[in-house]
N, C-alpha and C positions, 0 to 999 in steps of 0.2 A: 182919683183921690191925690192930695199936693204933699212934697216931701216931706215939708213941715207936720201935714196930718200923719202920714206913715209914721214918724217917728213918735209924734206923741201917742199914737194908737199902740207901738210898742212898748212904750215905759208905763201904758197902764194895762195891757196883757201881763208884762214881766211883774210888778207889781203887784197887781192880784192875783198870782201865781204863788209868789213870793210869802204872801201874806197868808193867802188859804190852804195851801197845799201842804206846808207842814202843821198845819192846825189840825188839819183833817186827819193826816197821817197820823201822829199823836194821838189822836183817839181813835184810834187803830179802827178809822172807817174808809181809811185807803188813798192812795191819792186820784184815782179819777175822778172820785166824787170831791174830791178836792178844785181838780179844774173845773167840774160843772158848777159849783156854788162859785168860784171866781168869776165864770163868765155869764152866769145869770145875775150876779151883783153888777155888773160893768153893763152888760146888754141892755136893749131898750126899752124892756121892760118894768126895770127896777131903776137904777141912778140915770141910764142913757149916755153914760160915759163914748161908747162905739156905740153909732149909730146906725152903719151898710154891712150887716151882717153877713148879707149871703155875699159880697166879696169877702169876708173875711173868711166864709165856708170853701170857698172857691181856693185858697191858698191853701186851708188848713186840710184838705181832703186828698194832698199830698203827703199828711201824714200816716191815713190808712192806704194809700199805694205804696209807699216804702216798706209799710208793716208786714203788706199781703206777701209785697217781694222778698221780704228775708225768712215770712213761715213758706213761702214755696221754697226756698234754697235749702231747706229742713226735709224736704220732702226725697230723698232717695228712693229709688223702685222698690232696694229691700225695705226698707222701711215701710211702704204702703201695701208690697204684698205681706208682710207680718203684721198688717192693721186691717187687712183686707175687712175683717168680721165685721170691727167696729166701724171704722172707715162707711162700707157700702151696707153693710145691714143696721147696725145702731143708726147712723145718719138718717138713712132713708126711712126706719120705723119713725125716730125721731118728728123727722119733718111733716111724714104722714099722720101721724096720732096726732098732734100740734094743730096741723092744717084742719081735720075734719073738725074738732071741736072747736075751734075756732069759726069756722065757715056755719057751724050752727050755732054758734050763737049769735054773728053777723047776721045771718038770713033771719032768727028772730028778730032782732033788732030793726027790722023791715028793708035790709040794701036788698038788689035783684042779687042774683047767683052772681052775675060776672065781678062787679067790685065786691062782691063776700068773698069771692075766691082770690081776686089780687090781694084784697087786706088780708085774708088769711093766710096764703102763704107769707105774704111779707112779714108777719109778726110773727111767723116759726122759724125765724132766723133768728139768732144771737150773736151777742157783740165779742168778736173775734179779740178784740182791743181788751176787755174788761177781762174777759174770761182766762185767757194767755196771763196776762200779766197777775191777777189774783193768784194762779198756781206757782204765780216764780213769784210772787213775795210770800207766800206759805209754802217755798219748795214741796209742791207736791208733783210736780211737771213727770217726775220719772214713777211716780205712782199709780196703782191700776187704776186708781179714780183721775191721775192725770192723762192716761192716755187714753183712756175710753173720753174723756172729755176733750180732747183734741181730735179724737176720730171724726166725732159730731161736727166739731167745728169745720172740718176739714169739707166735710160733704156737704155743709152748709154753702161754703165759699163756690165749689163746684155748681150745688142745684142753683144759686145765685143769676148763673147765665140762664138758662132756660127760661128762671122767675120772669126776670127782665125783658125776652122775647116775648112772653104769653102777655106781658101790659100791652102789646103793641095788638096783636089779637083779637083782645079782648075789650078794646076800645074802641067807643062809638063812632069816633069821629075818624076812625082807619078802617080799613075794606080788610080780608082777608087776603087779598093781595099783597097789598100793602104789609101787611103782618108777615108774609113767608117773604115779602122781598129782605124784609128787616133782617129774617132771619139768615138769609143767605148771606147778605153782607158781612153778617155776624160770624159765619163761617167762613167766609173769603179770608174774612181779618184773622182769624185764628189760624189758618194754613198760614197767610203770610208770616204771623208771629214764629210760628214754630219754625218756619224755614229759614226766618232772620236768624233765631237764637241757635236754632242745629247748625248752620255753616258758615255766619259771619262773624257770631259774637266770639267764640275761641279764637279764631285768626286777630280779630280788632284786639283784643287784649293779650294781646301773646307781643304784637306790634307794641301798644303802649307800655307793658310791662318792660321790653327793653330799653326803654329810654331811661329806666329805674326814678323815673319823677313821680312821686306819692300823686301830688297835685295833681295831675293828668289823667292819672289812673283814676280818681277821684271824681273828677269832671267829665271821663268816661263812665266810669259807674251809672251815675245820675243820669247824664242825656241816653243809656241806654235805658232803664227802667222808664223815663218818662217819656222816652219815643216809643216803645213799645205799648205802653199805655193809653196813648196819643191814637196810636191805629187802632186801638178797642173801641175807646171814643171817638172817634169821627164813623165807626161800624154800629154807634147808637148803642154800644155796652160800656160797660163801668171800665173806667182807668185802674181800678183796683185790683180786677178780676183782669186785665191785661199785664198789671205787674204781679202777681200770681201768674200766670203762666211761665213769665219772663224767669221767675224762679226757679219755676220747678224745671224749664230748661236747661237751666244752669245747677240743679242741687249735685249734678255728677261731673261738676268739674272743677279742677284743677285750683278755679282763683275763686270755688265759692266761701271763703272762709275771708279773701281779701275784700270782696264785695260787702261779705257781710260788715267788716267791721269801719270797713268807711260810709258805709250807708246808715249803721248804728245811730251815732249822733244826731244824723238829721231826723230821722223817724223819730228820736226820742224827743226834740224838739216840736217837731210840727206834730204828732199825736197828741202832745199836749193843748197847742195851740187847738186841735179839731175839737178834741173835748171840751174846751174854752169855747167855743163855737157852737157846739149840743147846747151849754149851757145859755149862751146868748139869745138860740132860738126856741128857748121855753116864752109863750106867748100868755104872761102872767094875767093881761087883759082877756084873754079866752076863757082861762080857767078862772076868775073870779067874775064872768059873765054866765059862766054854765057850769058851776063847779060840781053839781050832781052826777050830770051827766060824764064828764071828764075824768071824775074820779071813779062814777063806776064801772064805766068803759075800763080805763088802768087797773083796777082790781079784780073786773072780770077775765080780762085778759090774762093778768100773772095769777088766777084761779087754775084756769083752763090748762095755759102753757105748763103749769107745775104740776099738776096731773098727767100731762102725757109724758113729763120728764121721767118723774116717779115712776111710771110704767115700761116706760124705755131702758133708767136702769135696772129694772129686774130684770128685763131680759138681756141686759149686757152682762149681768151677772155681779154690776156694780158690790160691793161688800154693804149688809145691810144698814149696816151705822152710815155708811159714806153715800145711803141713797138721795137724801133729802140735800144734802152740801151742792150733787152733783145737780139736783134741778136749780137749786137756788143758782149757781152758776152761770146755765144757762137760761135763766128764766127773763130776763129781758130781752126789748127789741133789740136789732142789732143796728149798725153802720151801714149796712146795702138797704134798711129801710129805708132811709134818707133817699137814697139812690130811685129807689122802684117810688114810693111818692113823688119825686120831683119828677120824673118821666108822666105817673100817673096825672099829674097836675097838667104837665105841657098839652098831654091828649087826653083833658079831659073824662078820664078812666073815672073819678071818683067824683061823684053828687056832691052839690052843697058844701059844707063847711068841715067834710068828713077830712079831706087831705089834713089838714091843718090839725084836727082833732087827732088825728093818729099818729102824726108827728109830734104833739105834745104828748101825748100817753107812751112813745118809744123812749122818748128824753126823757119823762118822768122816771118812767121803768127802769133806767139806767144808774139816774139818781136813788132808786131806792133799791137796788142791788145789795151796796154794803149793808144796809139793814137788815136786809133778808138772810147773808151770810151770818150775819151777828145773830140770828134767831137760830140758823141752824145749827150755829156753834152749840149756842148755849141747848137743843133739846139733844145735840150729840154727847156733850157731857152730861145730862139727866139720863139717858139711855145707857151709857156705858161707867154711869156710877158703878163703884161695886165691882165691875166686873174688868179682868186684867185684858187689857187690848192687847191683840197682836201686833207683830211688827210689823210692819209696812214691805210690801213687795218691791225693790224697788228694783229698777232698770239696771243692768249693766252697762257699764258708761260707755262712749268710742274712745275714749281718749285714757286710758291708763297706762298708754304710755306717748311719751310723744317724743320726737327725732329732732331736733333743731339742727340743718345744712343737713343734706342728703349730698356731696359730693362723693370723693372714692371711699372715704373714711366712714362720713354715714350711712353709707348704702350697702357695707358688708355688714355693720350692725342691724343695720336694719332688715335685711335678707334671710339673718338667722333670725331674728325676732319671730318674723313672718312665716319664715319655713318651721319655728316652733309654735306657731297655733298661737300667738300674742299680739293684740289688737293693737294698733299704733295710729296718732294722726303726724303727718311729715308735713315739716314748714321749710320751706329754700325759696331762693329767689330769682333760681333761674328757669326763665320761661322755656327754654328749649329743653334742657333738663327736664324737665317736668312733664310739658308735653311726650318724651320717650317715656317716661316711669310710668303715665296713668293709663298706656297703649297696654302695658302689660300687668293691670291690676290693682297700683299700689296708690294707697288713699295719700295722695301726694299733694298738698295746696301752696300755693303762691301767696307769700308775705314776707316782712320781716320780724322773725322773733324776737328783737328785740323790743317790740310795740308791744307794751301791757292789753292793749283793745284785743287784739290777737291773740294771745296766749290766754284771755278771757277765753275767747268763742271756740279756742282749740281746746277746751277742756282744763286747762290747768290747774281750777281750785277742786277738781274732782278725781284729776289725775293721781297716780302712785309714782311714775317717774320721771322725769326729764334726760334725755341722752342730748349734752351740747357740744355736737358737732362742729360747730361752726369752725370756721376759716380762720377768719381775721380774728387775730386775738383781743382785740381792743372790743370788738361784739361780743365775743365770748364772755369775756366778762364785766362786758354791762349785762347779757344773759344773765348772766349767774349771780350777780348784785341783785338783780330785778326780782330775780325768783323767791328767793332768801326775802326779799322787804315783802312782798306782796303774796308770796303760796307756799309759806313756811311746813307746810304741808308735803309739799313735792319736793321727792329726793331727786340731786341732781346726782348725774354721772359725766365726767368730761373727758377729750380728746384734749391735749395738749401740744400745742407746734414746736416750742422747743423748752429748755429750762425753764429760762424768766416766766415762760407762762404756765408752767406745771408750779413752780412757788406760787404764782400768784395764785392759783386756782387754789393749792393747797392752802394759801395762806386765809381764804374764803371760807374753810371749811366744807371744800368739796374733799370726801374721804376715797370716792374712786377717781382717781385719774391717770389715764395712761398716755405717754406720749405716742406719737403718729408713726414713729419710724423706729421707734426704740425695738420692739419684741420681734419684729423684721428684719431689721439688723443684728440681734442677738442670735435669731432662728438661723439667718447666712453664716453669721460664725462657727457656729456648732457643725453646721454642715462641712465648713471649711476644715475645721481641726479633724473631723473624718473623714476629710479626702487627706490629710496629710498624717494617718496613721496614728489618730489618736481613738481609742475604742469610744463608740456611741455614748456608754455611760460616762468615760470619763470627760467626755468631752460636753455632756448633760451637766455632770456635774461643775466642771468650770462656768460653764452661762448661768446655772443657778448661783453661784457663787458670786459673777460678778452683777447678778442681776440685786441680791440679797445688799451686795456694799454700793452699787452705784443708790438704790434706792435711800437706804439709810443716810447715804452722805448728803441725798437731795432735801428731807427731811429736817435735816441740821442745817440748813440755806435757810428753810422758812424762818426763824425770828431774826435772822441778820443780814436776810439778803438785800438789806439799801444801805448796808455798813460795807463799803467798797474792802476796807483792809480786811477786817474781820473775813469775809467772804473770800479773798485769794487765799491767807493764811491756812484756813482751811480746807480749800480745795487741793495745794500743796501737801497738806500730810494725809491728805486723800490718797493720793495716787502713791504717795509713798509707803503709805501704810498697804495701799492692795499690792504694788510692788513686790513687799518680803513676806505677805501672805502667799502670793504665788509661788516666792521659791522657796517656802520651806513647805509647802503641800507640794511640790512638783515631783521629789524623788518618790516619795512614797503614797501617794495618792493612787498610781495605779495597783500595789498591790495591798493596798488595805481596803480598799473599795472594788474588788474583781467582783463578776460577777457570772453566770454562765448566759444568763440571758442577752446581756449587754455587751458580750465581748466581739471586737473586731471581727473582720472574715479573717485577717491574717493571721490572730492568734488561735482561731480554729483552726484553721490549716496545722499550725505546728505541733 
């Protein structure tokens, strides 16, 4: 394809997406259907503005690759263990029940058992992209329904590996030995990826992080994902599966949030292109030539899978009102079906036109999902009419507290919170510091806290408190402005380097501001007074009085801080007032506030 042709195609894709996606979104049909419709319109079966669908699909598959990488990043061992029943129990039950019903249907349609099994297992998989995006758009990800859906999807992603390997074993053009050889190559590739991910990725990312160059870090992140995906592809496995495995290996890494935020823009753009390529792959000529066969296959496949999914929802104890919605979320064919059918086409594992018809059925099922969801919503509303719906059980959020900056000041605050049982996400950009803290179990992530995308990834839109402990004053103020603008419900407490920093934070309506050396200096001054034979009680009173006076003076500075003349006058008046106050209090303070529990050792002896 020439440079001019690539530019024209880019303009066509962008124009179609800009027109179709907002329209379908406004009609409450979702952005996914918008991309599918846009692709179908510009594809070879309708307007024919883009002809080389296969080449576009190869590029667009990177969207699925990056999506699976981001999903893998969210899969830490603790969460996997908590979800083990939904992942391994519910996921296995869903695939088994769907595959059994679909296998029976394909066998009745006249397929031999080998292609029938391939088709049944392939169609039992669902679209992770459609289901997760729908859950996100509806704010259902943290509900029991969202967790059950994610658990099933996660098992499907894992199950795709043996399903793809099974195609080689069942293909008439391949011997059993070659199939086993393919499986061995796949296992070797997995072991290689595990070794690279476990022993090489973190040191490489740490070295790159020390350069402080964000664009280099982004480039290395993309190289890491695509490199590992290519290793899996060379072994005959899916690139998306390789990316998913890479994400899982880095799920516990301190660089997880930075990787997620750097990958996110590429993932969104390429995922949209992927759905457009799926729309372009819809063969309307095949649909028009065999409409009854294609539509009959689509309806039968959807009905059998919906039946299996409702059964799975009941076993997983999904709320009765949510069972149909759960089934509709997972009823469509998935992205991996295209991969499996592509492998089956190369190895002639599916007879006649079955590969094309099945691919068409999967694409149409994706387009049908938003309509099924609308039906599920209507049924849900009808069934719940007149009944009080219970509150959704929301999952506790990871980022109840976010600590920005984990230097000497932030560490003390963080350790106190962790010791008190408070969960927090910590953002810092010192790779050596992070590596050390990670060994002690701190949830610390590499990244610049003044990046809006990183704050979103850390959960700022759901958190309660941001502790601004950033060392650099300009960055600290920038973060404060960013939070006030984009996360107004997130309370900010801040560390101030000096008086001007304190006043600037107070001017931004930050209620709690602590100067980093102020309290320590006051405590040291109190101990000094005690060493000079001032009673502990009197020393404490003097310190408290000084603190109140100092803070009152600083608060008075806030509205006039940029007026040099008034500021200097107020500072001089404050010093004179404090001196006079101490002079008046010095004589009578000890007698007036005597307390047995606060006497100095010398007074007690006397």
